[in-house]
N, C-alpha and C positions, 0 to 999 in steps of 0.2 A: 376272236379278240373282244375284249368287253371293255369298254371304258365306263368307270362310274364318278360320279360327281356327287356329292353329299351339298345338301344345304339346309337352314332350319336354325341352326346355333345361335348361341347369343346368351345375353347376361339373364339371369331369373332369379328372383328372391325363394328360398326354402319352401317349400309346399306347393311351389308353382308348376306349370306343364310347360313342356315345348313337344313339338312335332320336328324330327329331323327325317329330311326325304334322300333319297339315293336315286338319281336317275342312271339309267344305263343305256349305252348306244349299243347298237348291234341288234340282229334278226333274232338271236337265239336265247333273249333274256328268259323266257319262259321254261327254257330247259335247264336254268342253273338255282341250286339252293343258293340262298343269301345270308350272309351272317352280320352282324354288327361287333365291333369290337371297341374298345376306349383306351386312351393310355393316359393317366395323370403324370403330373411332373416327378421324376424321378423314380417311376414306375416301370414295371413290364407292362406291354399292351397284354390286356386282358380279353376275354370271351365276354359278351354282354347276352346274345341270343341269336337264333338262327330260326329261317322258315325253310321251307321244303319249296321246289319248285309249283308246285301246285297251291302253296299257301295251306294245305291241308293239316300239317304239322307245324308246331312251333317248340322250341325249348329255350329256356333262360336259366343264367345263372341264378342263385339263390337268392342274390342281393337284391336282384330287380324284380323277383316274381311278384305277381300282384301289383306292380305300379309301371313296369313297362309291357308295352304290346307292340310286336311285330306286326306288319300286314305289307299286304304287296298287290298291285296293280298291273297285272302280264300286259293290258292293253294298252298301258302306258310305259313300260318298262320302269316302274318305279318300286322300289321299297319302302318303308316307313318304319320310323321308329318313334311310337308315341310313349312319353315320358311324363309321369304324374308324380305327384308328391315327392317332388324332387328334393335331394339334400345336398348339402355341402360338398358329402362325400362321392358324389356323382359327378364331381368337376374334372373334365377331362376333355383329351381330342375325341372326337367320335369317329370312327370308321368304318364302312361298309365294305364287304368284300363277296366275290362271288366263288364259287365252286362249280366245276362242271358235274358233280356227284349230285343229282338234282333232286335224289330221295334221302340224300344224307345230312343228317345234322350236325356238323362238325363243328367242334369245340375248342380246336387247336389252330394255330396262323397257317401253319405249312398245308393245312387240309384246303386252302382257299388259293386260287391262282391267281385273282384279279382283284387291286385294292383300289379305293378311291383315296383322295389327297387327306381328308379329314377336316371336320367342323367343329369348332370350339363350344364346349358347352361350360358357363362359369355359374354356379348356384351361390349367390351369397347368403350368408346366416343372418 
């Protein structure tokens, strides 16, 4: 069982930056691949990016490539989402998720077994 808690959301102006954190409980964090998703009002939850259990590989959706970076610190059982050059369309609740398939970069919700409660990110124009 893995419990995930996101933090770091808030209100930022367009062009600004935020770093989200996702702290995991449990001893096996280092065996999980991790993903970030987001959900804007009235829209489906969408994939943002993912990182393998070792942190060696990452994958991002096209709309955030070059602006967002996922990293992890397995010693701290934490995964991060660094968001730069934020745009109003990045406004959403951001969720982290964990998958037992540590070497797989899943892009779909059903590929992740555990989810956090989400943190709100609002980007003003």
